[in-house]
C-alpha positions as CSV (number, residue, x, y, z in Angstrom):
1,M,246.1,284.2,207.1
2,S,246.6,280.7,208.4
3,Q,248.2,278.2,205.9
4,H,247.0,275.0,204.6
5,I,248.7,272.2,206.0
6,A,248.7,269.2,203.5
7,K,247.8,266.1,204.7
8,P,250.6,263.4,205.0
9,R,250.3,260.4,202.5
10,T,249.4,257.1,204.1
11,T,250.9,254.1,202.8
12,A,249.9,250.5,204.1
13,V,252.7,247.9,204.1
14,I,251.7,244.6,203.6
15,L,253.9,241.9,204.9
16,A,253.7,238.7,203.1
17,G,257.2,236.9,203.8
18,G,256.0,233.8,205.5
19,T,256.3,230.3,204.0
20,G,253.3,228.5,205.2
21,Q,255.4,226.0,206.8
22,R,253.2,225.9,209.9
23,V,250.0,225.2,208.1
24,G,251.9,222.5,206.1
25,L,252.0,223.9,202.7
26,S,254.5,223.7,199.9
27,I,253.7,227.8,199.0
28,P,253.5,230.7,201.2
29,K,250.5,230.6,203.3
30,Q,249.4,234.4,202.0
31,L,248.8,232.5,198.8
32,L,246.2,229.7,200.2
33,K,243.0,230.3,199.0
34,I,240.0,231.3,201.5
35,A,236.4,231.7,200.7
36,G,237.4,231.6,197.1
37,K,240.5,233.9,197.2
38,A,244.1,233.8,198.0
39,V,244.4,235.4,202.0
40,I,246.3,238.3,200.8
41,E,243.7,239.1,198.2
42,H,241.3,239.7,200.8
43,T,243.9,241.9,203.0
44,L,244.8,243.7,199.6
45,T,240.9,244.4,199.2
46,T,240.1,246.0,202.8
47,F,243.2,248.5,202.2
48,E,241.9,248.8,198.7
49,N,238.5,250.0,199.9
50,A,239.8,251.9,202.9
51,D,239.4,255.7,202.4
52,S,241.9,256.6,204.7
53,I,244.6,254.9,202.8
54,D,246.4,256.6,199.8
55,D,248.7,253.8,198.5
56,I,249.7,250.0,199.4
57,I,253.0,248.4,199.2
58,V,253.7,244.6,199.2
59,L,256.9,243.0,200.6
60,M,256.5,239.5,199.4
61,A,258.5,236.1,200.2
62,P,261.4,236.0,197.7
63,G,260.5,234.0,194.5
64,Y,256.9,234.7,194.5
65,V,256.7,238.6,193.6
66,P,255.1,237.4,190.0
67,D,252.3,235.8,191.9
68,I,251.2,238.7,193.8
69,E,251.7,241.0,190.5
70,K,248.9,238.5,188.7
71,I,246.6,238.8,191.7
72,V,247.0,242.6,191.6
73,A,246.4,242.9,187.9
74,K,243.4,240.5,188.0
75,A,241.6,241.8,190.9
76,G,242.5,245.2,189.4
77,F,244.1,246.9,192.8
78,K,244.4,250.6,191.9
79,K,246.6,251.3,195.1
80,V,249.0,249.0,195.1
81,S,252.2,250.8,193.7
82,K,254.8,248.5,194.4
83,V,255.4,244.8,195.1
84,I,258.9,244.2,196.4
85,E,260.8,240.9,197.3
86,G,261.2,240.8,201.1
87,G,264.2,240.0,203.1
88,S,265.6,236.9,204.7
89,T,264.1,238.6,208.1
90,R,261.5,240.7,209.6
91,N,264.0,243.5,210.0
92,E,265.6,243.1,206.5
93,T,262.0,243.1,205.2
94,T,260.8,246.5,207.2
95,E,264.2,248.0,206.1
96,R,263.2,247.2,202.5
97,A,259.9,248.6,203.0
98,I,261.2,252.1,205.0
99,A,263.7,252.8,201.8
100,A,260.8,252.2,199.2
101,L,258.6,254.8,201.2
102,G,261.5,257.2,201.4
103,E,261.5,257.3,197.6
104,G,259.5,260.3,196.1
105,L,259.3,262.1,199.1
106,A,260.6,265.7,199.5
107,E,263.3,267.0,201.9
108,G,261.6,267.2,205.6
109,E,258.4,265.5,204.2
110,D,257.1,262.9,206.5
111,A,254.5,260.3,205.8
112,N,252.3,257.6,207.7
113,V,252.8,254.0,207.4
114,L,250.8,251.1,208.6
115,F,252.5,247.5,208.6
116,H,250.2,244.7,208.4
117,D,250.6,240.8,208.1
118,A,249.3,239.6,204.8
119,V,247.6,236.8,206.9
120,R,245.4,238.7,208.6
121,P,242.8,238.9,206.2
122,L,239.8,239.8,208.4
123,L,240.7,243.1,209.5
124,S,238.0,245.8,210.0
125,Q,238.2,249.3,208.1
126,R,237.5,250.6,211.8
127,V,240.8,249.6,212.8
128,I,242.4,250.9,209.9
129,D,240.7,254.2,210.5
130,D,241.4,254.2,214.1
131,C,245.1,253.9,213.4
132,V,245.4,257.0,210.9
133,V,243.4,259.2,213.0
134,A,245.5,258.0,216.2
135,L,249.0,259.3,214.0
136,E,247.6,262.6,214.0
137,R,248.8,262.8,217.8
138,Y,251.2,260.3,218.2
139,Q,254.2,258.8,216.4
140,A,253.9,255.2,216.7
141,V,250.3,252.9,217.1
142,D,249.8,249.4,218.1
143,V,246.7,247.5,217.9
144,A,246.0,245.1,220.5
145,I,242.9,243.5,222.5
146,P,242.7,242.2,225.7
147,S,243.7,238.4,226.7
148,A,241.0,236.3,227.5
149,D,243.4,233.5,228.8
150,T,245.5,233.5,231.9
151,I,249.2,234.1,230.7
152,I,252.0,232.0,232.5
153,V,255.6,232.3,232.4
154,T,257.6,229.0,232.3
155,R,261.0,227.7,232.6
156,T,262.2,224.4,231.4
157,H,264.1,222.0,233.8
158,G,266.1,219.6,231.9
159,E,264.0,216.1,231.0
160,D,261.1,217.4,233.4
161,G,259.7,219.6,231.3
162,E,258.1,223.1,232.1
163,F,257.0,224.8,235.3
164,I,255.3,227.9,236.1
165,T,257.7,230.7,237.4
166,E,255.3,233.7,237.2
167,I,251.6,234.5,236.4
168,P,251.3,238.0,235.3
169,D,248.1,240.2,236.2
170,R,245.8,239.5,233.2
171,S,244.2,242.7,233.4
172,R,247.4,244.6,232.0
173,L,247.8,242.0,229.3
174,R,247.1,242.4,225.8
175,R,247.5,240.3,222.6
176,G,249.1,242.4,220.1
177,Q,247.9,242.3,216.5
178,T,248.5,244.5,213.1
179,P,248.8,246.8,211.7
180,Q,251.2,248.9,213.7
181,A,251.2,252.3,212.5
182,F,254.1,255.2,212.4
183,K,255.4,258.3,211.4
184,L,258.0,257.3,208.6
185,S,260.8,259.4,210.4
186,T,260.2,257.9,213.6
187,I,260.3,254.0,212.4
188,K,263.2,254.9,210.2
189,R,265.3,256.4,213.2
190,A,264.3,253.4,215.1
191,Y,265.9,251.1,212.9
192,E,268.9,253.5,212.2
193,V,269.4,253.4,216.1
194,A,268.8,249.5,216.1
195,A,271.5,249.0,213.1
196,G,274.2,250.1,215.6
197,D,273.2,247.1,217.7
198,P,275.0,243.9,216.7
199,N,272.5,241.6,218.4
200,F,269.4,243.6,217.0
201,Q,266.6,241.3,216.2
202,A,263.0,241.9,216.4
203,T,259.8,240.0,215.5
204,D,257.7,243.0,215.3
205,D,258.4,246.7,214.5
206,C,256.6,248.6,217.9
207,S,259.2,246.5,219.9
208,V,262.3,248.7,217.6
209,V,260.6,251.6,218.7
210,L,260.1,250.7,222.3
211,K,264.0,249.4,222.7
212,Y,265.6,252.1,220.7
213,L,263.5,255.1,221.0
214,P,262.3,254.9,224.4
215,D,260.9,258.4,224.9
216,V,258.4,258.0,222.1
217,P,255.0,256.8,223.5
218,I,253.5,254.0,221.8
219,H,249.7,254.5,221.7
220,V,247.4,251.5,221.7
221,V,244.5,251.2,219.3
222,A,242.0,248.5,220.2
223,G,241.9,245.5,217.9
224,D,239.1,242.8,217.1
225,E,238.8,239.3,218.1
226,Y,238.3,238.3,214.5
227,N,241.5,240.1,213.4
228,M,243.3,236.8,213.3
229,K,246.6,235.6,212.0
230,V,246.1,232.6,210.0
231,T,249.3,230.6,211.2
232,Q,248.3,226.8,212.3
233,P,246.2,224.2,210.2
234,V,243.0,225.1,212.4
235,D,243.1,229.1,211.5
236,V,242.5,227.9,207.9
237,F,239.0,226.2,208.7
238,I,238.3,229.2,211.0
239,A,239.0,232.0,208.8
240,D,237.0,230.3,205.8
241,K,234.1,230.0,208.3
242,L,234.0,233.7,209.3
243,F,234.2,234.7,205.8
244,Q,231.3,232.5,205.1
245,L,229.4,233.8,208.0
246,A,230.1,237.5,207.1
247,S,227.6,239.9,205.9
248,T,228.4,242.1,202.8
249,A,227.1,245.7,202.3
250,A,225.6,246.2,199.0
251,P,225.8,249.6,197.8
252,E,222.6,251.3,197.0
253,Q,222.6,253.7,193.8
254,V,222.5,257.5,194.4
255,S,219.3,258.3,193.1
256,E,216.4,256.5,191.0
257,E,217.9,257.7,188.0
258,A,221.2,255.9,188.9
259,Y,219.0,252.5,188.7
260,R,217.2,253.6,185.4
261,A,220.5,254.3,183.7
262,L,222.0,251.1,184.7
263,L,219.1,248.9,184.1
264,T,217.9,250.3,180.7
265,G,218.4,248.1,177.8
266,K,219.4,245.0,180.1
267,T,217.8,241.8,180.4
268,M,216.8,239.8,183.4
269,V,215.5,236.4,183.6
270,V,213.6,235.7,186.9
271,F,213.1,232.0,187.8
272,G,210.4,231.9,190.9
273,G,209.1,235.3,189.4
274,S,205.3,234.2,189.9
275,Y,204.8,236.0,193.4
276,G,206.7,237.0,196.5
277,I,210.4,238.0,196.2
278,G,210.8,237.0,192.6
279,K,207.7,238.9,191.4
280,D,208.8,241.9,193.5
281,I,212.1,241.8,191.8
282,A,210.8,241.4,188.5
283,E,208.5,244.7,188.6
284,L,211.2,246.6,190.2
285,A,213.7,245.7,187.6
286,E,211.1,246.4,185.0
287,A,210.1,249.7,186.2
288,Y,213.6,251.0,185.7
289,G,213.7,249.9,182.3
290,A,214.9,246.4,182.4
291,K,213.2,243.8,179.7
292,V,212.4,241.1,182.3
293,Y,211.1,237.6,182.2
294,A,209.5,236.7,184.8
295,L,208.7,232.9,185.1
296,G,207.0,230.4,187.1
297,R,204.8,227.5,187.4
298,S,201.6,229.2,188.2
299,T,202.0,232.0,185.6
300,T,204.2,230.9,182.6
301,G,204.2,226.9,183.2
302,T,207.9,226.9,183.7
303,H,209.1,224.3,186.0
304,V,212.6,225.1,187.0
305,E,213.1,221.0,187.9
306,N,212.9,220.6,184.1
307,P,216.0,221.3,182.4
308,E,214.7,221.4,179.2
309,E,212.0,224.3,180.3
310,V,215.2,226.5,181.9
311,D,217.1,226.0,178.6
312,D,213.9,227.1,176.5
313,A,213.3,230.3,179.0
314,L,216.8,231.3,178.5
315,S,217.0,230.9,175.0
316,K,213.6,232.9,174.3
317,A,215.0,235.7,176.3
318,Y,218.1,235.5,174.4
319,A,216.3,235.6,171.0
320,E,214.3,238.3,171.4
321,T,216.7,240.6,173.1
322,G,220.4,239.6,172.1
323,R,221.4,239.5,175.6
324,I,221.1,238.3,179.5
325,D,222.5,240.4,182.0
326,Y,221.0,238.9,185.2
327,V,219.5,235.7,185.8
328,V,217.8,235.3,189.2
329,N,216.4,232.1,191.0
330,T,214.3,232.6,194.1
331,A,212.3,229.4,193.2
332,G,211.9,227.1,196.2
333,V,209.9,224.5,198.2
334,L,209.2,224.2,201.8
335,R,208.0,221.1,203.4
336,I,207.9,220.6,207.2
337,G,208.0,217.3,209.1
338,K,210.4,214.6,210.5
339,L,212.8,213.0,207.9
340,A,212.0,209.8,208.9
341,E,208.2,210.2,208.3
342,T,208.9,211.8,204.8
343,D,207.7,210.1,201.5
344,N,210.0,209.7,198.8
345,A,208.3,212.1,196.4
346,T,208.3,214.4,198.8
347,I,212.3,214.3,198.9
348,E,212.6,214.1,195.4
349,E,210.6,217.3,195.1
350,A,212.8,219.1,197.4
351,L,215.9,218.0,195.6
352,K,214.9,218.9,192.5
353,V,213.7,222.2,193.2
354,N,215.8,223.4,196.0
355,Y,219.4,222.0,194.5
356,L,219.1,220.6,191.2
357,A,217.2,223.3,189.7
358,P,219.8,226.1,191.0
359,V,222.3,223.7,189.4
360,Q,220.9,223.4,186.0
361,I,219.9,227.1,186.2
362,A,223.7,227.9,186.7
363,R,224.8,225.7,184.3
364,S,222.7,226.9,181.5
365,S,223.1,230.4,182.2
366,Y,226.8,230.6,182.0
367,K,226.8,231.0,178.1
368,Y,224.6,234.0,178.2
369,L,226.3,235.7,181.5
370,S,229.8,235.2,180.1
371,E,229.0,237.6,176.9
372,T,227.6,240.2,179.2
373,K,229.7,239.9,182.2
374,G,226.7,239.7,183.9
375,Q,225.5,237.9,187.5
376,L,223.7,234.8,188.5
377,L,221.9,235.5,191.9
378,L,220.8,232.7,194.3
379,Y,218.7,232.8,197.4
380,T,219.9,230.7,200.7
381,S,217.9,230.5,204.1
382,S,218.7,232.0,207.5
383,S,219.0,228.3,208.7
384,Y,221.9,227.5,206.5
385,T,224.5,227.6,209.3
386,R,222.5,225.1,211.1
387,G,220.0,222.6,210.0
388,R,216.7,222.7,212.1
389,A,214.6,219.8,213.0
390,E,211.5,219.2,211.0
391,Y,213.2,220.9,207.7
392,S,216.4,219.1,207.4
393,L,215.8,218.9,203.6
394,Y,215.2,222.9,203.1
395,S,217.9,223.8,205.6
396,S,220.4,221.4,204.2
397,T,219.6,222.2,200.2
398,K,220.0,226.1,201.3
399,A,223.5,225.5,202.6
400,A,224.1,224.0,199.5
401,M,223.4,227.5,197.7
402,V,226.1,229.0,199.6
403,N,228.7,226.5,198.8
404,L,227.3,226.6,195.2
405,T,227.4,230.4,195.1
406,Q,231.3,230.5,196.3
407,A,232.6,227.8,194.1
408,L,230.9,229.3,191.1
409,S,232.3,232.8,192.0
410,D,235.6,231.4,191.9
411,E,235.4,229.2,188.9
412,W,233.4,231.9,186.7
413,A,236.0,234.8,188.0
414,G,238.3,234.8,184.7
415,D,235.2,235.2,182.5
416,G,233.7,238.3,184.6
417,V,230.5,236.4,185.9
418,R,229.6,237.6,189.2
419,V,227.7,235.1,191.6
420,N,226.0,236.2,194.6
421,C,223.7,234.8,197.3
422,I,220.8,236.6,199.4
423,N,220.3,235.4,202.9
424,P,216.9,237.0,204.0
425,E,215.7,236.9,207.5
426,R,211.9,235.6,207.9
427,T,210.3,237.1,205.2
428,A,206.4,237.6,204.5
429,T,206.1,235.2,201.2
430,P,203.5,232.8,200.2
431,M,205.6,230.1,200.9
432,R,206.1,230.6,204.3
433,T,202.4,231.4,205.0
434,K,201.8,228.0,203.6
435,A,204.5,226.1,205.6
436,F,203.8,228.2,209.0
437,G,200.3,230.0,208.8
438,Q,199.7,233.7,209.4
439,E,202.5,235.2,211.9
440,P,202.3,238.5,213.8
441,S,202.3,241.3,211.9
442,G,205.7,243.4,211.9
443,S,208.0,240.3,212.9
444,L,208.8,239.3,209.2
445,L,210.9,241.3,206.5
446,S,208.8,242.4,203.7
447,S,209.3,240.7,200.4
448,E,209.8,244.1,198.5
449,A,212.7,244.9,200.8
450,V,214.5,241.7,199.6
451,A,214.0,242.5,196.3
452,R,215.6,246.1,196.8
453,T,218.7,244.5,198.4
454,S,218.6,241.9,195.8
455,L,218.6,244.5,193.0
456,D,221.4,246.5,194.6
457,V,223.4,243.3,194.6
458,L,222.8,242.9,191.1
459,L,223.8,246.2,190.2
460,S,227.1,246.0,192.4
461,E,230.4,244.6,191.6
462,L,230.2,242.0,194.3
463,T,230.9,238.0,193.6
464,G,231.2,235.1,195.8
465,H,229.4,237.1,198.8
466,V,226.3,236.0,201.1
467,I,224.3,239.4,201.8
468,D,222.3,239.2,204.8
469,V,219.0,241.2,204.9
470,R,218.0,241.8,208.2
471,Q,214.6,243.1,209.7
472,Q,216.0,245.0,212.3
473,D,218.1,247.4,209.8
474,P,216.2,250.6,210.0
475,T,217.2,251.0,206.3
476,A,215.4,247.8,205.5
477,G,216.6,245.9,202.5
478,A,219.6,247.8,202.2
479,A,221.7,245.4,203.6
480,R,223.9,247.3,205.8
481,A,225.8,244.8,207.7
482,T,229.1,245.8,208.7
483,G,231.1,242.7,208.2
484,F,232.8,240.3,210.4
485,E,232.1,241.9,214.0
486,Q,228.3,240.7,213.0
487,A,229.4,236.9,212.4
488,L,228.9,235.6,215.7
489,A,225.4,237.6,216.3
490,T,224.1,236.4,213.1
491,V,225.1,232.9,213.9
492,L,222.7,233.1,216.9
493,D,220.2,234.9,215.0
494,R,220.2,232.3,212.0
495,Q,219.3,229.4,214.6
496,D,215.8,230.9,214.7
497,G,215.2,231.7,211.0
498,V,214.0,229.7,207.7
């Protein structure tokens, strides 16, 4: 009879000892906010959601351990087992992590460890899983990508500056990333041997294994271009844009009964509920047992650009049901034409309906949603990343919805109110037909598919996200986007959308 071999425990060690000097900060760069959250919170979220990771240890810059403990408590990270003060050098910080990892292990027991820079918040689940799988065969694993740039080796000659001495073969050069993964026994042994070297100094852990355990092969896992390190001021801007562009998957419920269980007894208010996506959301939620107030100009006479009518609609829903769990705004106007030829009335209408109305809806909804820990759901356009000729008003106001979503999700997080934004690809709605006429069958998303994704988002714990709904997704409406690797492709796709 073969004995069952227990799977080794896998721990992610988040190295967060940086000070932020290179990005001109008075606080560690891992505490800098990007896309509404501290950089390290994005990083921790990735490992928290990784099925292959059992627990997380954070090594934080001296004096800032309480800041991380607050982030962990607020976000509810269950895998973070320890937050430890890091050392004065990278070597000392890793040694403290190794000591902490050894606690609780039985004699002869080994474990897996992934060391990751806290300021690489765009790490993918794929890279994490590949590292863990590689540890089934190898004792040391690095993550790297090919170098797109020619690398030169230089030497300085006094006041004359630098001169090239060598240009290595680029085909063999790789840019190292993290995580770096090891069997705990291997990295521990490497540091024990290194301790006997009076000149020991290292900036990463694979180099320690390479130098002091030369017989241990270091396997290389393919990294990702977007697994960037936030080091320079421009990196802050780039990372923020990548978060803004990245798609997020909205988890589907496991069954029809699950939808019903979550929606029965809940109250939903849908502005723009007369037709199209809003009407489909209202009908779908109502079918699952929610009390739905579908409001629109053509059905209930509700004008979203009128703050009093918005207030009255919400007050009525609350008075009749005693709660408001979800507020959805799909109302919008799309007027095609050159800005220089657009009259004041059209400009005013676009600003009132597409921008001021969502602002007023958000402001009026807050007190109700804070009671139920509910969610506000807004809508943008696939053209929000790049305004397009002849509908500048529409594109620019829809871009504002993304910023409003991200700002409010941060502002309201402490009160448990979630705010998200749906970004549908070109969708078959009466508004689009009015603007563009009849288009080829099959070239547009159905409003029902967008409504289904909207419902999944409303029932999720997501907040501050822009959720793409793409027609080429075979599970149309399920928002199956995998994340940052789609960001660049998404930019190109959106330039042809509305």
